[in-house]
C-alpha positions as CSV (number, residue, x, y, z in Angstrom):
1,K,60.1,99.2,84.2
2,R,63.4,99.0,82.4
3,S,64.7,96.4,84.9
4,E,62.0,94.1,83.7
5,M,63.2,94.7,80.1
6,V,66.9,94.1,80.8
7,D,67.7,90.4,81.2
8,K,69.5,90.0,84.5
9,V,69.5,86.2,84.4
10,R,71.3,85.9,81.0
11,G,72.9,89.4,81.0
12,F,76.4,88.0,81.2
13,M,75.8,86.1,78.0
14,K,73.7,88.6,76.1
15,Y,75.4,92.0,76.8
16,K,78.9,93.2,75.9
17,R,81.1,95.2,78.2
18,R,81.0,98.9,78.0
19,G,82.9,101.1,80.3
20,D,83.2,104.9,80.5
21,A,84.3,106.1,77.1
22,Y,87.2,108.6,76.7
23,R,86.5,111.9,74.9
24,N,88.0,112.3,71.4
25,P,91.8,112.6,71.9
26,K,92.1,115.4,69.4
27,K,89.7,117.5,71.4
28,R,90.4,116.5,75.0
29,T,94.1,117.3,74.7
30,K,93.1,121.0,74.2
31,D,92.0,121.2,77.9
32,Y,92.5,119.7,81.3
33,K,88.9,118.6,81.9
34,E,88.3,115.0,82.9
35,I,88.9,112.6,79.9
36,S,86.0,110.3,80.6
37,A,82.4,110.6,79.5
38,R,80.0,108.8,81.9
39,L,77.5,106.1,80.9
40,S,73.8,106.8,80.9
41,D,71.5,105.3,83.5
42,G,70.3,102.8,80.9
43,E,73.8,101.8,80.0
44,L,74.8,101.4,83.6
45,Q,71.8,99.1,84.2
46,V,72.8,96.9,81.3
47,Q,76.3,96.7,82.6
48,A,75.0,95.8,86.1
49,A,73.0,93.1,84.5
50,R,76.3,91.5,83.4
51,C,77.2,90.8,87.0
52,M,76.2,87.2,87.4
53,D,75.5,84.8,90.3
54,C,79.1,83.5,90.2
55,G,79.1,81.7,93.5
56,V,82.4,83.0,94.8
57,P,82.8,86.7,93.9
58,F,86.6,87.0,93.6
59,C,86.1,90.7,92.7
60,Q,85.5,91.5,96.4
61,S,88.3,89.3,97.7
62,N,91.0,91.5,99.3
63,T,93.7,89.0,98.2
64,T,93.1,88.9,94.5
65,G,90.4,91.5,94.0
66,C,89.4,94.7,95.8
67,P,91.8,95.5,98.6
68,I,89.0,97.2,100.7
69,G,86.6,94.3,100.1
70,N,83.9,96.3,98.3
71,I,80.6,94.3,98.3
72,I,80.5,94.6,94.5
73,P,77.8,92.0,93.5
74,K,75.4,93.6,96.0
75,W,75.6,97.2,94.8
76,N,75.7,96.0,91.2
77,D,72.3,94.4,91.8
78,L,71.0,97.5,93.5
79,V,71.9,99.6,90.6
80,F,70.2,97.1,88.3
81,Q,67.1,97.5,90.4
82,N,67.4,101.3,90.3
83,Q,68.0,101.5,94.1
84,W,70.7,104.0,93.9
85,E,70.6,105.3,97.5
86,E,70.8,101.8,98.9
87,A,73.7,101.1,96.5
88,L,75.5,104.2,97.9
89,N,75.0,103.0,101.5
90,R,76.5,99.6,100.6
91,L,79.4,101.2,98.8
92,L,80.2,103.6,101.7
93,M,80.3,100.7,104.2
94,T,83.6,99.7,102.7
95,N,85.0,102.6,100.8
96,N,85.4,106.2,102.2
97,F,86.2,107.7,98.8
98,P,84.7,105.9,95.8
99,E,84.8,109.1,93.8
100,F,88.6,108.6,93.8
101,T,88.8,104.9,93.1
102,G,86.0,105.1,90.6
103,R,88.2,107.4,88.5
104,V,91.8,106.4,88.9
105,C,92.0,102.9,90.4
106,P,93.4,100.3,88.0
107,A,90.5,98.1,89.2
108,P,92.0,94.8,90.4
109,C,88.3,93.9,91.0
110,E,87.8,93.7,87.3
111,G,91.0,91.7,86.9
112,S,89.5,89.0,89.1
113,C,85.9,89.2,87.8
114,V,84.7,85.6,87.1
115,L,83.2,86.7,83.9
116,G,86.7,87.8,82.8
117,I,87.7,84.2,82.4
118,N,86.2,84.0,79.0
119,E,84.6,87.5,78.4
120,L,85.5,91.0,79.2
121,P,84.8,91.7,82.9
122,V,81.9,93.6,84.4
123,A,82.5,97.4,84.2
124,I,82.7,97.6,88.0
125,K,84.7,100.8,88.1
126,S,82.2,102.7,86.0
127,I,79.3,101.6,88.2
128,E,81.2,102.5,91.4
129,C,81.9,106.0,90.1
130,A,78.3,106.5,88.9
131,I,77.0,105.5,92.4
132,I,79.0,108.1,94.3
133,D,78.5,110.8,91.7
134,R,74.7,110.2,92.0
135,G,75.0,110.5,95.7
136,F,76.5,114.0,95.5
137,E,74.1,115.1,92.8
138,M,71.0,113.9,94.7
139,G,72.2,115.6,98.0
140,W,72.6,112.3,99.8
141,M,76.2,113.1,100.8
142,N,75.5,115.5,103.6
143,P,77.8,116.2,106.6
144,R,77.2,113.7,109.4
145,P,79.4,114.8,112.4
146,P,79.5,112.4,115.3
147,T,76.9,113.1,118.0
148,V,79.4,112.4,120.8
149,R,83.1,113.3,121.2
150,T,85.5,111.1,123.2
151,G,87.8,113.9,124.3
152,K,90.7,112.2,122.6
153,K,92.9,114.1,120.1
154,V,94.6,112.6,117.0
155,A,97.1,114.3,114.7
156,I,97.6,112.9,111.2
157,I,100.5,114.0,109.1
158,G,99.8,113.7,105.4
159,S,96.5,114.1,103.5
160,G,96.8,111.5,100.8
161,P,94.4,108.5,100.6
162,A,95.6,106.8,103.8
163,G,95.7,110.0,105.9
164,L,92.2,111.0,104.8
165,A,90.7,107.6,105.3
166,A,92.2,107.4,108.8
167,A,90.9,110.9,109.6
168,D,87.4,110.0,108.3
169,Q,87.2,106.8,110.4
170,L,88.6,108.3,113.6
171,N,86.3,111.3,113.3
172,K,83.3,108.8,112.9
173,A,84.5,107.2,116.2
174,G,84.2,110.6,117.9
175,H,87.8,111.6,118.2
176,S,89.0,115.1,117.5
177,V,91.2,114.9,114.4
178,T,93.7,117.4,112.9
179,V,95.3,116.7,109.5
180,Y,98.6,118.5,108.6
181,D,100.0,118.8,105.1
182,R,103.0,120.7,103.8
183,N,101.2,121.8,100.7
184,D,98.8,124.7,100.3
185,R,96.0,122.3,99.3
186,F,94.9,118.9,100.7
187,G,94.8,115.5,99.1
188,G,98.4,114.7,98.7
189,L,98.8,112.5,95.6
190,L,95.2,113.0,94.8
191,M,95.6,116.7,94.5
192,Y,99.1,117.2,93.1
193,G,100.3,113.8,91.9
194,I,97.4,113.0,89.5
195,P,96.6,115.4,86.7
196,N,93.3,117.2,86.6
197,M,92.2,115.4,83.4
198,K,92.2,112.1,85.3
199,L,90.9,113.4,88.6
200,D,89.2,116.8,88.7
201,K,90.5,118.7,91.7
202,G,87.0,120.0,92.4
203,V,86.1,116.3,93.2
204,V,89.0,116.2,95.7
205,Q,88.1,119.6,97.3
206,R,84.5,118.6,97.5
207,R,85.5,115.7,99.8
208,I,87.8,117.8,101.9
209,D,85.0,120.3,102.4
210,L,82.6,117.6,103.5
211,M,85.2,116.2,106.0
212,A,85.8,119.7,107.4
213,A,82.0,120.1,107.8
214,E,82.0,116.9,109.8
215,G,84.5,118.4,112.3
216,I,87.9,117.4,111.0
217,S,90.5,120.2,111.2
218,F,92.9,120.8,108.3
219,V,96.2,122.7,108.7
220,P,97.9,123.5,105.4
221,N,101.5,124.8,104.6
222,T,102.9,122.8,107.6
223,H,106.0,120.9,106.8
224,V,106.1,118.8,109.9
225,G,109.7,117.7,110.8
226,V,111.2,120.6,108.9
227,T,109.4,123.8,109.7
228,H,107.3,122.5,112.6
229,S,108.3,120.1,115.4
230,V,106.8,116.7,115.1
231,N,107.4,115.9,118.7
232,D,105.5,119.1,119.8
233,I,102.5,117.8,117.8
234,R,102.9,114.3,119.1
235,H,102.9,115.4,122.8
236,A,99.9,117.7,122.2
237,N,97.8,114.8,121.0
238,D,96.8,111.4,122.3
239,A,97.9,109.6,119.1
240,L,99.9,110.5,116.0
241,V,99.4,108.9,112.6
242,L,102.2,109.1,110.0
243,A,100.7,109.0,106.5
244,T,103.3,110.9,104.6
245,G,103.4,108.6,101.6
246,A,106.5,107.3,99.7
247,T,107.7,110.5,98.1
248,W,111.5,109.8,97.9
249,P,111.9,109.4,94.1
250,R,114.3,106.9,92.6
251,D,117.1,108.7,90.8
252,L,119.2,107.8,87.7
253,P,122.8,108.4,88.7
254,I,124.5,108.3,85.3
255,A,126.9,110.7,83.5
256,N,125.7,114.3,83.2
257,R,122.7,113.8,85.6
258,N,123.3,117.4,86.8
259,L,122.3,119.0,83.4
260,D,119.4,121.5,83.3
261,G,116.2,120.1,81.8
262,I,116.2,116.8,83.8
263,H,113.4,116.6,86.4
264,F,111.6,114.2,88.6
265,A,108.1,113.4,87.3
266,M,106.4,114.5,90.5
267,E,108.0,117.9,90.4
268,F,106.7,118.3,86.9
269,L,103.2,117.1,87.7
270,Q,102.8,119.0,90.9
271,L,104.0,122.4,89.5
272,N,101.7,121.9,86.5
273,T,98.6,121.3,88.7
274,Q,99.4,124.0,91.1
275,S,99.8,126.6,88.3
276,L,96.7,125.3,86.6
277,L,94.6,125.8,89.8
278,D,96.2,129.1,90.7
279,S,96.2,130.8,87.4
280,E,95.1,128.5,84.5
281,L,98.9,128.2,83.7
282,N,99.3,132.0,83.3
283,D,101.8,132.5,86.1
284,G,104.5,130.6,84.3
285,K,105.4,128.7,87.6
286,Y,105.6,125.3,86.0
287,I,108.0,123.3,83.8
288,S,106.8,123.8,80.3
289,A,107.2,121.1,77.6
290,K,106.0,123.5,74.8
291,G,108.1,123.0,71.7
292,K,110.4,120.5,73.4
293,H,111.5,117.0,72.7
294,V,110.4,115.1,75.8
295,V,111.7,111.8,77.0
296,V,110.0,110.1,79.9
297,I,112.1,107.5,81.6
298,G,109.8,104.9,83.3
299,G,106.3,103.8,82.7
300,G,103.3,103.2,84.8
301,D,100.6,105.7,85.7
302,T,103.0,108.4,86.5
303,G,104.9,108.1,83.3
304,C,101.6,108.1,81.3
305,D,100.5,111.3,83.2
306,C,103.8,113.0,82.2
307,I,103.2,112.0,78.6
308,A,99.6,113.4,78.6
309,T,100.6,116.6,80.4
310,S,103.5,117.2,78.0
311,L,101.2,116.8,75.0
312,R,98.8,119.4,76.4
313,H,101.7,121.8,76.7
314,G,102.5,121.4,73.0
315,A,105.6,119.2,73.0
316,A,107.4,118.7,69.7
317,S,107.9,115.0,70.3
318,I,107.4,112.5,73.2
319,V,109.2,109.2,73.8
320,N,108.7,106.9,76.8
321,F,111.4,104.5,77.9
322,E,110.4,101.2,79.5
323,L,113.1,99.0,81.0
324,L,111.0,95.8,80.7
325,P,109.8,94.0,77.5
326,Q,106.5,94.7,76.0
327,P,103.8,92.7,77.8
328,P,101.9,90.0,75.9
329,A,98.5,90.6,74.4
330,T,96.9,87.9,76.6
331,R,97.8,86.4,80.0
332,A,101.0,84.5,80.2
333,K,101.1,81.0,81.8
334,D,102.6,82.6,85.0
335,N,99.8,85.1,85.2
336,P,96.6,83.1,85.5
337,W,93.2,84.4,86.5
338,P,92.3,85.7,89.1
339,Q,95.6,87.6,89.3
340,F,95.7,91.1,87.9
341,P,96.3,90.7,84.2
342,R,99.8,91.8,83.1
343,V,99.0,92.4,79.5
344,F,99.7,95.1,76.9
345,K,97.3,98.0,77.0
346,Q,97.3,101.5,75.7
347,D,96.4,104.0,78.4
348,Y,95.0,107.4,77.8
349,G,98.3,109.2,77.4
350,H,99.7,106.6,74.9
351,S,96.6,106.8,72.7
352,E,96.7,110.6,72.8
353,V,100.3,110.6,71.5
354,Q,99.5,108.1,68.9
355,S,96.5,110.2,67.7
356,H,98.8,113.3,67.4
357,F,102.0,111.8,66.2
358,G,100.9,108.6,64.6
359,K,103.0,106.3,66.9
360,D,102.7,104.9,70.4
361,P,105.5,106.7,72.4
362,R,106.8,103.6,74.2
363,E,110.3,102.1,73.6
364,Y,110.7,98.8,75.4
365,S,113.8,97.0,76.8
366,I,115.9,100.1,76.8
367,V,118.4,101.5,79.2
368,T,119.8,105.1,79.3
369,K,123.6,105.1,79.5
370,E,124.2,108.8,79.7
371,F,122.7,112.2,79.3
372,V,124.3,114.4,76.5
373,S,125.1,118.0,77.1
374,D,124.6,120.8,74.6
375,G,127.8,122.4,75.9
376,N,126.0,125.1,77.9
377,G,124.9,123.0,80.9
378,K,121.6,121.8,79.3
379,V,120.5,118.4,78.2
380,K,120.2,117.9,74.5
381,G,119.8,114.1,74.3
382,L,120.4,110.6,75.7
383,N,122.6,107.7,74.7
384,T,120.8,104.4,75.1
385,I,121.2,100.7,74.5
386,R,118.7,97.8,74.2
387,V,118.6,95.0,76.7
388,E,117.6,91.4,76.6
389,W,115.7,89.6,79.4
390,T,116.3,85.9,80.2
391,Q,114.9,83.6,82.9
392,D,116.9,80.9,84.5
393,A,115.8,77.5,85.8
394,S,114.8,79.0,89.2
395,G,112.5,81.5,87.6
396,R,114.8,84.5,88.2
397,W,115.0,87.2,85.5
398,S,118.2,88.9,84.5
399,M,119.0,91.4,81.7
400,K,122.1,92.0,79.5
401,E,122.9,94.7,77.1
402,V,122.7,93.9,73.4
403,G,125.7,95.0,71.5
404,G,125.1,97.0,68.3
405,T,121.8,98.4,69.5
406,E,123.1,101.8,70.7
407,Q,120.8,104.7,69.9
408,Y,120.7,108.4,70.5
409,F,117.5,110.2,71.3
410,Q,117.1,113.9,71.1
411,A,115.7,115.5,74.3
412,D,115.7,118.9,75.9
413,L,113.3,117.8,78.6
414,V,113.8,114.6,80.5
415,L,111.3,113.4,83.2
416,L,112.3,110.6,85.6
417,S,109.4,108.4,86.5
418,M,111.0,105.4,88.0
419,G,109.0,104.9,91.2
420,F,109.8,105.7,94.8
421,M,112.3,104.5,97.3
422,G,110.2,105.1,100.4
423,P,109.1,108.0,102.7
424,E,111.3,111.1,103.1
425,A,113.8,110.7,106.0
426,E,113.7,114.1,107.9
427,L,110.3,113.5,109.7
428,L,111.0,109.9,110.5
429,K,114.4,110.8,112.1
430,S,112.7,113.4,114.2
431,V,110.1,111.0,115.5
432,G,112.7,108.2,115.9
433,V,110.6,105.4,114.5
434,K,112.2,102.2,113.4
435,L,112.5,101.5,109.6
436,D,112.4,98.2,107.8
437,G,114.9,97.0,105.1
438,R,113.1,98.9,102.4
439,S,113.3,102.3,104.3
440,N,109.6,102.2,105.1
441,I,108.2,102.7,108.6
442,D,108.5,99.4,110.4
443,T,105.5,97.9,112.3
444,P,104.8,94.4,113.6
445,K,103.0,92.1,111.2
446,G,99.3,92.8,111.1
447,S,99.8,96.0,113.1
448,Y,100.1,99.7,112.3
449,R,101.8,100.8,115.6
450,T,105.4,101.9,115.3
451,S,108.3,101.5,117.7
452,V,107.4,104.8,119.3
453,G,104.7,105.0,121.9
454,N,101.6,106.6,120.6
455,V,102.8,106.8,116.9
456,F,101.1,104.8,114.2
457,A,101.7,104.6,110.4
458,A,99.6,103.9,107.4
459,G,99.8,103.9,103.6
460,D,102.8,104.0,101.3
461,A,105.0,105.3,104.2
462,R,104.4,101.9,105.9
463,R,103.9,99.4,103.0
464,G,105.8,101.1,100.2
465,Q,104.6,102.5,96.9
466,S,101.1,101.1,96.1
467,L,97.6,101.9,94.9
468,I,95.2,104.5,96.1
469,V,92.8,101.7,97.1
470,W,95.4,100.1,99.3
471,G,96.1,103.5,100.9
472,I,92.4,103.8,101.8
473,N,92.4,100.3,103.3
474,E,95.6,101.1,105.3
475,G,94.0,104.2,106.7
476,R,90.8,102.4,107.7
477,Q,92.6,99.6,109.4
478,C,95.1,101.9,111.1
479,A,92.2,103.9,112.5
480,R,90.8,100.7,114.1
481,E,94.0,100.2,115.9
482,V,94.3,103.8,117.0
483,D,90.7,103.8,118.2
484,E,91.3,100.6,120.2
485,Y,94.5,102.2,121.7
486,L,92.6,105.3,122.7
487,V,89.5,103.8,124.3
488,G,90.3,100.1,124.8
489,N,88.0,98.7,122.1
490,T,86.7,99.6,118.7
491,L,83.6,99.3,116.6
492,L,85.2,100.5,113.4
493,P,84.9,97.9,110.7
494,V,87.6,95.5,109.3
495,T,88.2,95.1,105.6
496,G,84.9,94.4,103.9
497,G,82.9,96.7,106.2
498,L,82.3,94.2,108.9
499,Q,82.8,94.6,112.7
500,R,85.1,92.2,114.3
501,R,83.5,90.8,117.5
502,S,85.2,88.6,120.0
503,L,83.8,85.2,120.9
504,K,83.2,86.5,124.4
505,E,81.1,89.4,123.1
506,L,79.1,87.2,120.9
507,T,78.5,84.7,123.7
508,V,77.3,87.4,126.1
509,E,75.1,88.9,123.4
510,A,73.5,85.6,122.6
511,Y,73.0,84.8,126.3
512,Q,71.3,88.2,126.9
513,A,69.0,87.7,123.9
514,T,67.9,84.2,125.1
515,P,64.3,84.3,126.5
516,V,64.1,83.4,130.2
517,A,61.5,80.7,131.0
518,T,59.0,81.7,133.6
519,A,56.9,79.5,135.8
């Protein structure tokens, strides 16, 4: 057996990290297929052997590691032993959608891996993705509708990670769940916010189809709060979950903002994916970067996705503005392990641009002062200035403009990728839920219930812009609270896949299990 040939005891010392490799950038930018090439079974077993007996597995801690508490060392060991189906069962105890997190999560689990203190961390994300993909390939991911229905009805508005996770959990509990989305396809950010080359839309649709086969109803093209009454839906159901995401984009209100050619990043990305799925980009219903000088203002995953999409269109040039300084090559003193490492890295879009144009597209510590018009209502460039960041004695950072660093950049397509301000307001006003100081839906600490009766909230709409994995956790924990509200108790698991039992329940259970002495 290969497991006897691979050294599990000394694997963390003997074997080097190897994660999923990207396809050649010159070739992959000619299509929208997924950029990653998966590891072989043998390579995955070697990577699983690097997972050591570390005592305290910080990777599965939901404070510094995995927000959903994936039991990572266990399923790593099961993969090493070639027990793939059992590894899948362990993974699904904590994560409803590992095919999403295994592809697009930044992997905070790897940032807190104990091996990462002095070596590269275990390739956890690659192993996770391999487990769930194996599950679908082997036919282990079959529909499992609940055997008993409670008679309770739940409506969920929004089909992103939080909405889908809440729907999946509540359906498992036996409630009748209906998911509404304003788009023509389901998945929210997963479908239209992340490009196909990072997350194939067939993977998203496969999950939607599985959930539908398990009894969840999906209603598309329904803009609740605008074209459909949210209160009608609320009164027709026993509970309502708001999982609309944080889709209100941060704008850049400077001179000439109204010029043609300036767009929000999500508008650019959604139209591209929609046209790709509808017509292979033949319908022309997208914002084309072909032959254009593109400037992306703002970094992060969304900025990188804009870069990569623009390159596939055939952009003439691509520049990416970052407000903050370039991160250090290694952890700074204020960023110790097991925190997520804030270090310089070149993501897929950056490396693609460097491969094609010979230079990383990012410009750091730069501020756009004004958009420049071509005289006909269209943008032709941007005037910028560099900034300097300083830290005071209290640790607070501030920036100031550096005189003499003014610079003009040519641009006939500008994409604003500066994050999000919170959920859109129309729906929330209709429901009447209370908002917090950041314009998110307000709930008591540790709770997902809003200020309105049977209305709950989960995901970015409640906690603010965050990761997919946090959205899944939000949906799962919100479902627990909804379930308890509907039937008085819940057996749905807490973070980490465990059931929370009261001391009274455990005491009664222990008493009932105690043998009774007979004369």
